[in-house]
Structures are given as C-alpha cells and as structure tokens.
BADOLUM-988571 format. One line per 3 residues: number of its first residue (from 1); for each residue x, y, z of N, C-alpha, C. Coordinates in Angstrom, 3 decimals, always signed. Example, Ala and Ser with C-alpha at 12.3 -4.5 7.8 and 13.67 -1.06 7.14 Angstrom:
<nodes>
1> +13.190 -5.690 +7.800 +12.300 -4.500 +7.800 +13.200 -3.300 +7.800  +12.850 -2.250 +7.080 +13.670 -1.060 +7.140 +12.900 +0.030 +7.870
</nodes>
This chain:
<nodes>
1> -16.146 -12.186 -52.949 -15.058 -11.303 -52.620 -15.548 -9.895 -52.299  -16.783 -9.571 -52.583 -17.272 -8.213 -52.332 -17.280 -7.875 -50.846  -17.292 -8.869 -49.977 -17.262 -8.614 -48.529 -15.923 -8.038 -48.084
4> -14.919 -8.115 -48.920 -13.588 -7.612 -48.581 -13.478 -6.100 -48.770  -14.484 -5.510 -49.425 -14.442 -4.086 -49.740 -15.298 -3.279 -48.775  -14.849 -2.064 -48.497 -15.543 -1.137 -47.611 -16.904 -0.776 -48.222
7> -17.976 -0.673 -47.410 -19.280 -0.246 -47.935 -19.219 +1.191 -48.477  -20.201 +1.530 -49.300 -20.245 +2.835 -49.959 -20.131 +4.003 -48.980  -20.929 +4.033 -47.933 -20.934 +5.163 -46.998 -19.555 +5.397 -46.382
10> -18.881 +4.327 -46.028 -17.551 +4.447 -45.444 -16.528 +4.894 -46.497  -16.670 +4.403 -47.729 -15.767 +4.830 -48.806 -15.931 +6.324 -49.078  -17.168 +6.799 -49.071 -17.428 +8.222 -49.267 -16.815 +9.046 -48.128
13> -16.984 +8.588 -46.899 -16.404 +9.289 -45.746 -14.884 +9.321 -45.847  -14.287 +8.223 -46.274 -12.833 +8.185 -46.441 -12.381 +9.178 -47.505  -13.118 +9.253 -48.612 -12.771 +10.214 -49.663 -12.828 +11.635 -49.109
16> -13.872 +11.936 -48.349 -14.024 +13.275 -47.769 -12.891 +13.595 -46.792  -12.320 +12.561 -46.184 -11.212 +12.748 -45.241 -9.847 +12.770 -45.927  -9.854 +12.566 -47.249 -8.604 +12.661 -47.990 -8.009 +11.345 -48.454
19> -8.759 +10.241 -48.329 -8.240 +8.955 -48.816 -7.898 +9.098 -50.291  -6.674 +8.763 -50.663 -6.220 +8.968 -52.032 -5.368 +7.818 -52.551  -5.746 +6.618 -52.166 -4.995 +5.435 -52.586 -5.665 +4.780 -53.793
22> -4.888 +4.231 -54.715 -5.477 +3.465 -55.821 -6.204 +2.227 -55.287  -7.306 +1.866 -55.945 -8.132 +0.728 -55.507 -8.513 -0.151 -56.698  -9.030 -1.327 -56.387 -9.471 -2.259 -57.426 -10.930 -2.064 -57.821
25> -11.713 -1.410 -56.963 -13.125 -1.160 -57.266 -13.411 +0.320 -57.125  -14.445 +0.774 -57.835 -14.877 +2.155 -57.684 -16.372 +2.256 -57.939  -16.942 +3.341 -57.449 -18.352 +3.642 -57.635 -18.429 +4.792 -58.616
28> -19.316 +4.703 -59.611 -19.318 +5.683 -60.702 -20.234 +6.874 -60.487  -20.849 +7.009 -59.339 -21.690 +8.173 -59.067 -23.155 +7.983 -59.404  -23.513 +6.899 -60.069 -24.926 +6.658 -60.367 -25.375 +5.288 -59.864
31> -24.661 +4.774 -58.902 -25.092 +3.551 -58.244 -24.511 +2.259 -58.753  -23.477 +2.314 -59.534 -22.877 +1.087 -60.054 -21.432 +0.973 -59.608  -21.062 -0.243 -59.222 -19.679 -0.536 -58.845 -18.982 -1.177 -60.032
34> -17.719 -0.857 -60.189 -16.945 -1.434 -61.269 -15.644 -1.995 -60.734  -15.167 -3.035 -61.383 -13.873 -3.619 -61.051 -12.826 -3.029 -61.981  -11.635 -2.875 -61.454 -10.487 -2.399 -62.217 -9.581 -3.574 -62.535
37> -8.960 -3.565 -63.675 -7.929 -4.564 -63.961 -6.626 -4.147 -63.310  -6.405 -2.847 -63.215 -5.213 -2.293 -62.586 -5.661 -1.337 -61.483  -4.783 -1.093 -60.537 -5.082 -0.145 -59.463 -5.152 +1.253 -60.049
40> -6.149 +2.026 -59.626 -6.277 +3.405 -60.076 -6.935 +4.219 -58.975  -6.540 +5.460 -58.836 -7.108 +6.339 -57.821 -8.288 +7.102 -58.412  -9.490 +6.543 -58.294 -10.687 +7.193 -58.828 -11.138 +8.365 -57.970
43> -10.591 +8.506 -56.775 -10.952 +9.645 -55.941 -10.475 +10.958 -56.540  -9.594 +10.907 -57.525 -9.148 +12.110 -58.216 -10.217 +12.639 -59.167  -11.190 +11.804 -59.514 -12.282 +12.193 -60.406 -13.472 +12.563 -59.531
46> -14.042 +13.747 -59.749 -15.027 +14.321 -58.828 -16.183 +13.388 -58.460  -16.881 +12.826 -59.408 -18.080 +12.045 -59.114 -17.812 +10.573 -58.822  -16.571 +10.163 -58.889 -16.215 +8.775 -58.660 -15.658 +8.602 -57.249
49> -15.832 +7.402 -56.715 -15.348 +7.098 -55.374 -14.594 +5.777 -55.416  -13.346 +5.817 -54.992 -12.567 +4.584 -54.874 -13.116 +3.755 -53.721  -13.246 +2.465 -53.927 -13.749 +1.552 -52.901 -12.573 +0.694 -52.424
52> -11.987 +1.040 -51.275 -10.816 +0.282 -50.812 -11.193 -1.036 -50.141  -10.223 -1.911 -50.065 -10.332 -3.089 -49.216 -10.301 -2.614 -47.763  -10.877 -3.386 -46.852 -10.802 -3.022 -45.433 -9.344 -2.835 -45.011
55> -8.501 -3.736 -45.467 -7.078 -3.684 -45.121 -6.468 -2.342 -45.540  -6.789 -1.880 -46.757 -6.295 -0.588 -47.229 -6.813 +0.554 -46.370  -8.105 +0.518 -46.063 -8.725 +1.592 -45.285 -8.093 +1.702 -43.904
58> -7.933 +0.574 -43.215 -7.335 +0.603 -41.883 -5.869 +1.037 -41.950  -5.138 +0.545 -42.933 -3.731 +0.940 -43.063 -3.630 +2.445 -43.275  -4.476 +3.000 -44.146 -4.469 +4.442 -44.406 -4.816 +5.229 -43.143
61> -5.856 +4.781 -42.434 -6.239 +5.468 -41.197 -5.107 +5.458 -40.179  -4.450 +4.331 -40.039 -3.394 +4.204 -39.028 -2.096 +4.884 -39.459  -1.629 +4.610 -40.685 -0.329 +5.105 -41.123 -0.351 +6.546 -41.607
64> -1.356 +6.911 -42.372 -1.381 +8.246 -42.968 -2.061 +9.281 -42.082  -3.059 +8.853 -41.310 -3.816 +9.825 -40.525 -3.617 +9.681 -39.023  -2.881 +8.675 -38.591 -2.535 +8.542 -37.185 -3.659 +8.115 -36.257
67> -4.733 +7.566 -36.802 -5.837 +7.092 -35.966 -5.440 +5.770 -35.339  -5.559 +5.685 -34.040 -5.209 +4.462 -33.318 -6.440 +3.958 -32.574  -7.287 +3.249 -33.292 -8.498 +2.706 -32.693 -8.245 +1.350 -32.071
70> -9.216 +0.899 -31.349 -9.133 -0.397 -30.685 -10.167 -1.329 -31.298  -9.867 -2.604 -31.337 -10.775 -3.575 -31.946 -10.742 -4.869 -31.150  -11.906 -5.397 -30.884 -12.028 -6.698 -30.232 -12.399 -7.719 -31.304
73> -12.014 -8.941 -31.124 -12.281 -9.966 -32.135 -13.763 -10.138 -32.429  -14.615 -9.893 -31.461 -16.048 -10.079 -31.694 -16.716 -8.846 -32.302  -15.996 -7.733 -32.445 -16.566 -6.520 -33.028 -16.758 -6.691 -34.531
76> -17.935 -6.287 -35.051 -18.118 -6.305 -36.508 -17.163 -5.314 -37.161  -16.532 -5.703 -38.247 -15.507 -4.871 -38.876 -16.071 -3.539 -39.347  -17.320 -3.507 -39.819 -17.918 -2.246 -40.249 -18.023 -1.264 -39.091
79> -18.386 -1.759 -37.917 -18.487 -0.891 -36.742 -17.127 -0.325 -36.355  -16.104 -1.141 -36.439 -14.752 -0.699 -36.094 -14.292 +0.370 -37.083  -14.546 +0.156 -38.377 -14.150 +1.132 -39.389 -14.886 +2.451 -39.167
82> -16.207 +2.392 -38.938 -16.979 +3.609 -38.689 -16.457 +4.357 -37.471  -16.131 +3.638 -36.411 -15.618 +4.264 -35.193 -14.294 +4.970 -35.466  -13.426 +4.354 -36.249 -12.146 +4.970 -36.578 -12.324 +6.191 -37.471
85> -13.245 +6.126 -38.416 -13.539 +7.283 -39.265 -14.070 +8.425 -38.400  -14.965 +8.113 -37.473 -15.518 +9.143 -36.594 -14.445 +9.767 -35.713  -13.492 +8.971 -35.253 -12.371 +9.516 -34.480 -11.618 +10.560 -35.301
88> -11.393 +10.261 -36.567 -10.663 +11.183 -37.425 -11.483 +12.444 -37.691  -12.778 +12.294 -37.890 -13.651 +13.464 -38.106 -13.645 +14.366 -36.879  -13.622 +13.787 -35.698 -13.632 +14.573 -34.473 -12.347 +15.365 -34.296
91> -11.250 +14.879 -34.863 -9.961 +15.577 -34.768 -9.959 +16.879 -35.573  -10.818 +16.960 -36.590 -10.842 +18.153 -37.475 -11.293 +19.388 -36.734
</nodes>
C-alpha cells in the first residue's frame, strides 16, 4: 500500500505550498515514516510532514489551489504530480 502515498520530496513541496489536510502517514523529521490510526494534520507540527495519498494531493491541487494539469494514461503518476506542483510554484 505504500505506493499509494506521495514520495517524501513531493510531500515536502506540498507542505511548503500550504497543504494542510489530515493524512494517514507522516514523516517525523529524522527519516522514519509512521502510520496513523486516525487522520491527523502533522503539517501543523514544524518538523513533521504529512504524507498524503496521491488522490488527496491531486484533489488539493485542483480544488484548493486551482491547478489544472493534464495527464495522459501512460504518464508516470510521480511525473504528473511534480509537474502540477511546479505549475503552482510558478504562479507564486
């Protein structure tokens, strides 16, 4: 099931862009991932990073930040997510 979660670099970029949704996984700042029993927004804690599902990340980018990227079925999902994050960074 770990393939369903956004990689660390993308999760960090999302946090820097204001991602503030509760997640099931988080990174504790020293290289360890943890599972949550309940959803919690670890992005509120300075050294912690919430690790969203791809579905959560794309929904947040589209609904909350207005990013409208394009995706082809053969595109790797990580590449599509990075491209959408970069679109949002360029808007700043």
